[in-house]
C-alpha positions as CSV (number, residue, x, y, z in Angstrom):
1,M,-51.0,-89.5,-27.7
2,G,-51.1,-87.1,-30.6
3,N,-49.3,-86.4,-33.9
4,A,-46.0,-85.9,-32.1
5,Q,-46.1,-89.4,-30.7
6,S,-47.1,-90.9,-34.1
7,E,-44.3,-89.0,-35.8
8,M,-41.8,-90.2,-33.2
9,W,-42.8,-93.8,-33.7
10,D,-43.0,-93.5,-37.5
11,K,-39.4,-92.2,-37.5
12,R,-38.2,-95.1,-35.3
13,Y,-39.9,-97.7,-37.4
14,S,-39.0,-96.2,-40.8
15,N,-35.6,-98.0,-40.5
16,E,-35.6,-101.1,-42.7
17,N,-34.3,-103.1,-39.7
18,F,-36.8,-104.3,-37.1
19,V,-35.8,-102.2,-34.2
20,Y,-37.3,-104.6,-31.6
21,G,-36.5,-107.7,-33.6
22,I,-38.8,-110.2,-35.4
23,H,-39.1,-112.7,-32.7
24,P,-41.9,-112.6,-30.1
25,N,-41.4,-111.4,-26.6
26,E,-40.4,-114.5,-24.6
27,F,-42.9,-114.0,-21.7
28,F,-45.8,-113.4,-24.2
29,K,-44.8,-116.5,-26.2
30,E,-44.6,-118.6,-23.0
31,E,-48.0,-117.5,-21.7
32,L,-49.8,-117.6,-25.0
33,M,-48.8,-121.2,-25.5
34,K,-50.6,-122.1,-22.3
35,L,-53.9,-120.9,-23.7
36,D,-56.6,-122.5,-25.9
37,I,-56.4,-120.9,-29.4
38,G,-58.9,-118.0,-29.9
39,R,-58.9,-114.3,-30.6
40,V,-56.1,-112.0,-29.4
41,L,-55.7,-108.3,-29.2
42,L,-52.3,-106.7,-29.3
43,P,-52.3,-102.9,-28.5
44,A,-49.2,-100.8,-29.3
45,E,-48.0,-103.6,-31.5
46,G,-45.3,-101.8,-33.4
47,E,-43.6,-103.8,-36.1
48,G,-45.7,-106.9,-35.5
49,R,-43.4,-109.5,-34.0
50,N,-45.9,-110.7,-31.4
51,A,-48.9,-110.5,-33.8
52,V,-47.2,-112.6,-36.4
53,F,-46.1,-115.2,-33.8
54,A,-49.7,-115.5,-32.5
55,A,-51.1,-115.8,-36.1
56,S,-48.5,-118.5,-36.8
57,Q,-50.0,-120.4,-33.8
58,L,-53.5,-120.1,-35.5
59,W,-54.8,-117.3,-33.3
60,E,-57.1,-114.7,-34.9
61,V,-55.1,-111.6,-34.4
62,V,-56.2,-108.0,-34.0
63,A,-53.5,-105.3,-33.4
64,F,-53.2,-101.6,-33.4
65,D,-50.5,-98.9,-33.0
66,L,-50.1,-95.2,-33.5
67,S,-47.5,-95.7,-36.3
68,N,-48.4,-96.3,-39.9
69,E,-44.8,-97.3,-40.5
70,G,-45.1,-99.9,-37.8
71,R,-48.3,-101.3,-39.4
72,L,-46.6,-101.5,-42.9
73,K,-43.7,-103.5,-41.5
74,A,-46.0,-105.7,-39.5
75,L,-48.1,-106.5,-42.6
76,N,-44.9,-107.3,-44.6
77,L,-43.7,-109.5,-41.8
78,A,-47.0,-111.3,-41.8
79,K,-46.9,-111.8,-45.5
80,E,-43.3,-113.2,-45.3
81,N,-44.6,-115.7,-42.7
82,N,-47.7,-116.6,-44.7
83,V,-50.1,-115.4,-42.0
84,K,-52.9,-112.8,-41.8
85,I,-53.3,-110.2,-39.1
86,D,-55.9,-107.4,-38.7
87,Y,-53.9,-104.3,-38.0
88,E,-55.3,-100.8,-37.5
89,V,-53.5,-97.4,-37.1
90,A,-55.2,-96.3,-33.8
91,C,-54.5,-95.3,-30.2
92,F,-56.1,-96.6,-27.1
93,E,-58.8,-93.9,-27.3
94,S,-59.6,-94.3,-31.0
95,F,-59.5,-98.1,-31.2
96,K,-63.0,-99.6,-30.9
97,A,-64.1,-103.2,-30.4
98,E,-67.1,-105.0,-28.9
99,K,-66.9,-105.6,-25.2
100,E,-66.0,-109.2,-24.1
101,S,-64.8,-110.1,-27.6
102,F,-61.2,-111.3,-27.0
103,D,-59.9,-114.5,-25.4
104,C,-56.5,-112.8,-24.8
105,I,-55.1,-109.3,-24.7
106,A,-51.4,-108.8,-24.5
107,L,-49.8,-105.5,-23.4
108,I,-46.1,-105.9,-24.3
109,Y,-44.2,-102.7,-23.5
110,A,-47.4,-100.7,-24.0
111,H,-46.3,-97.8,-21.8
112,V,-48.8,-94.9,-21.7
113,P,-49.1,-91.5,-19.9
114,E,-49.7,-91.9,-16.2
115,A,-52.9,-89.8,-16.3
116,K,-54.4,-92.2,-18.8
117,R,-52.9,-95.6,-17.7
118,Q,-55.7,-96.8,-15.5
119,E,-58.4,-95.7,-17.9
120,Y,-56.8,-97.5,-20.8
121,H,-56.2,-100.6,-18.8
122,R,-59.8,-100.8,-17.7
123,I,-60.9,-100.4,-21.3
124,M,-58.7,-103.4,-22.2
125,S,-60.3,-105.4,-19.3
126,E,-63.7,-104.7,-20.8
127,Y,-62.7,-106.2,-24.1
128,L,-61.8,-109.5,-22.5
129,K,-64.3,-112.4,-22.6
130,P,-65.2,-114.0,-19.2
131,G,-62.4,-116.5,-18.7
132,G,-60.1,-114.5,-21.0
133,V,-56.5,-113.8,-20.1
134,L,-54.5,-110.5,-20.1
135,I,-50.7,-110.8,-20.4
136,L,-48.5,-107.8,-19.6
137,E,-44.8,-107.2,-19.6
138,G,-43.4,-103.7,-19.2
139,F,-40.5,-101.9,-17.6
140,S,-40.7,-101.3,-13.8
141,K,-39.9,-98.1,-12.0
142,E,-36.5,-99.7,-11.1
143,Q,-35.6,-99.5,-14.8
144,L,-35.2,-95.7,-14.7
145,G,-31.6,-94.7,-15.6
146,R,-30.7,-98.1,-17.2
147,E,-29.6,-98.2,-20.8
148,S,-31.4,-101.5,-21.7
149,G,-34.6,-99.8,-22.9
150,G,-37.8,-98.1,-21.8
151,P,-39.2,-94.6,-21.4
152,G,-37.0,-92.2,-19.4
153,K,-39.8,-90.9,-17.2
154,L,-40.6,-92.5,-13.9
155,E,-44.3,-91.9,-14.1
156,I,-44.6,-93.9,-17.3
157,L,-42.9,-97.0,-15.8
158,Y,-44.9,-99.6,-14.0
159,S,-45.2,-100.7,-10.3
160,T,-46.9,-103.9,-9.1
161,E,-49.2,-101.7,-7.0
162,N,-50.3,-99.9,-10.2
163,L,-51.3,-103.1,-11.9
164,I,-53.1,-104.6,-9.0
165,D,-55.2,-101.4,-8.8
166,D,-55.7,-101.1,-12.6
167,F,-56.8,-104.7,-13.1
168,S,-58.8,-105.0,-9.9
169,D,-61.6,-106.6,-11.8
170,L,-59.4,-109.5,-12.9
171,E,-58.1,-112.5,-11.0
172,T,-54.4,-112.2,-10.7
173,L,-52.7,-115.4,-11.8
174,S,-49.2,-114.2,-11.6
175,L,-47.4,-110.9,-10.8
176,Q,-43.7,-110.4,-10.4
177,E,-41.0,-107.8,-10.8
178,V,-37.9,-109.5,-12.1
179,E,-34.6,-108.7,-13.8
180,V,-34.2,-110.2,-17.2
181,E,-31.6,-110.1,-19.9
182,L,-33.3,-108.5,-22.9
183,S,-32.3,-109.2,-26.5
184,E,-35.0,-107.6,-28.6
185,G,-33.6,-105.6,-31.4
186,V,-31.4,-102.5,-30.8
187,F,-33.7,-100.8,-28.3
188,H,-34.2,-103.6,-25.7
189,Q,-30.7,-104.9,-25.0
190,G,-29.2,-105.9,-21.6
191,L,-30.2,-106.4,-18.1
192,A,-33.6,-104.8,-17.4
193,S,-36.1,-104.6,-14.5
194,V,-39.5,-105.6,-15.8
195,I,-43.0,-106.4,-14.4
196,R,-44.8,-109.5,-15.6
197,Y,-48.5,-109.8,-15.0
198,V,-51.1,-112.4,-16.0
199,G,-54.8,-111.8,-15.1
200,K,-58.0,-113.7,-15.8
201,K,-61.5,-112.2,-16.2
202,P,-63.8,-114.1,-13.8
203,I,-66.5,-116.2,-15.4
204,K,-69.9,-114.8,-14.4
205,T,-72.1,-117.0,-12.3
206,K,-75.9,-116.7,-12.3
């Protein structure tokens, strides 16, 4: 997660078109609409499609991404939709927030290096309030070799076993590996193998 990654994403997002579209991820939208409105964190948020949707539903939105280009496009999209989002240029390691300060965290195609994945996921769990919900959609290991999107390295793709282990402190509400027809801009198009996870942080009992 260094300058090379930032430059790669800046280059991708410098296109005037929204490379993953302007509409929210369908799974994120569906799951968010089940929740009481609160404060949501969107890591690796890119061009802001999910952040702007959440803000349009009256959520207080905090987002971050490595790319300044992504941030600029997200802020413009928010302005066009007459909503406000708090968006930082940061990575999983540099972003800071108070523990137990979010009602929802959504990791939508937030793929990270295998050596750091569990650490980053556990940090995200710490940011959830008791009773808070984590929503995740990402490419499964079965996606390798397909042209419908995703990183081309097996170790960066998800398995259900990874997520059960990473989020062992959460109560799993749903976890499935499914094939979906993606239509999210130019980079997520076609039949894809994805993992969808929803977990809830247990409410502490005295």
